[in-house]
N, C-alpha and C positions, 0 to 999 in steps of 0.2 A: 199205294204204300201208306201204311199207318205211321203217324208221327208220335213222338213222345210228348211234344209240346203242341197242344191243341188251341193255340192262340197266336196272336201276332208275335213275330220274333224280331230280335235284334241281331244282326250279323256282327261277329267280332273280328275274326281273321281266319286264315287258313292255318292248319296245325303246323305246317312247315315254316311259318313266319315266327314261331316261338322256338328259339334254340333248344335242342334236346337238353333236358336237365335244368332248364331255366324257366322263368316266368315273365309274363308281360301284363301290364296294367291297362285298364280301359276306363274311360271317364264314366261318370254317372249317366243313367238314362235321363232323357229330358225331364226336367222338373225334380230330379233327384239330387241327393247330396253325396251318396256313397258309391264309389266306383267298384269295378270288378277286377279280378286277376285270374289269369289262366296259366297253369303250370303244365309243362309237358315232360313226360318220361317215356322215351321211345315212341310207341304208337298211341300211348294213353295220354289224354288231356283231361284235367280236372279244373273246373271253374269254381272259384270261391268269391265271396263278398270281400272286398278289400277293407276289412274292418277287424281290428283286434277284439276278441270277446271280452277283454278286461275292461277297457274304457271306450272302445269304439273308434280309436284313432286309426288312420290308414297304416297299413303294414310297411309300405315302402318308404325308405328314408330319402330316396331320390327316385325319379321316374324309372320304373322297371327294375328297381333294386330290392328284390324280395328274398333272395336266397342267401344261405350261408356261403362262406368262401368255398367250401367243399361241395356245394350244391345238394347237400343231404337234407336240409331243413329249410322251411320258410321261417324267416325271422321278423319279429315285430320291431320296428325302428324305435318305438317309444321306450320299451322296457327290456328288449332283447329276448323276449319269449321265443321258444323254439317250437315249431309245429311240424308234425309228420306230413310229408307231401301226400301220402296215400289216402289219408282220411281227415286231415286238418286237426288232429288232436294236439293240444298243447302238452308237450312233454316236459317242458322246463320253463319256469317263469311264474308271474303272479296269477295267471289264469290256468295253471296246471290242471288237466282233466277236462277243461272246456274244449270246444271245437269251433273251428272256423265254420261259417255258414256256407254249405255247398249249394251251388246254383245248378239247377237242371239245365242240361244242354244236349244238343244233338247235331249231327252233321247234316247239312243241306247243300247239295252241289259242291261238296268239298270245303264248306265254310262252317266254322263253329258258330252255332246260333243258340241264343238264350231267349227266354221270354222277354218281351219288350219292356215289361215292368220289373225286371230283375234288379234288385237293389233299392227299390222304392219302399 
């Protein structure tokens, strides 16, 4: 089987460990500073760098608190910017028109995996 990621990987979690319509954060890779976040909508999971494109601060205001109350947007804790879940586009806030950095990922044995150096 051919893989999308042709290098060492880092296992994050199983998709079902992320509540549907919500997001979960992950610490930085060893030697890194910036963590990751994975958001799930139904069967789809998207992994983003946990960093606002405006000034690079983490998006969550508390661990795993990334989403708006109605679960429609990813919210930056620093300035309240709103990002589309589907593509990470900033729709409202100081970085309007910028995008969250998407992290390549694939499923391996039912686990969401990213490149080992993701976020470095």
